[in-house]
C-alpha positions, 0 to 999 in steps of 0.5 A: 298359472295354467299350462298347455300341452301338445297332442294330436300332430298336424302339419304346418307349412312355413309361409314362402317355402317351395311346396317341395320343402319339408313342412314343419311338424307341430302339435296343437296346444291343449289347455290343462287348466282343469288339471292344474286346478285339481292338483292345486286343490289336492295340495291345499287339501293335503296341507290341512291334514293333521298328524293323525290324518296323515297316518291314515294316508300313509296306511292307504299308500302302504306306508303305514310303517312310517306313521310313527316316524312322521308323528315323532317328527310332528309332520302334518300336511303342511310340513309334508307338502313342503318336503321333496323326495330327497327330504323324505328319503334323508329325513324320514328314511323312506326308500326312494320309490316310497318317497316318490309314491308319497310325493305323487300323492301330495302333488296330485292325489295319486293313489296306486291302484 
């Protein structure tokens, strides 16, 4: 499902109001379907990762120290894509910020630069 976001402010006067009345300020909607599609494609690609593939991803995200734990728990891309930040912290012992980094990768493909 596509969502919309708003940017570039403009002023819309309410019909029937006196000209001295304060106008309503709104932002136009911007279609973000392309971004939604990219995120969806990334999530599908993550689901296809094998346990071994995931080890490489963890290395790329500077989380290689957790590869053994993911392997021992048979976490592949399909399992990873269903985990929350809290799950990553409580079940796989990632620090909160590390869990957020991995979660952002799963949801959008983000790799810190």
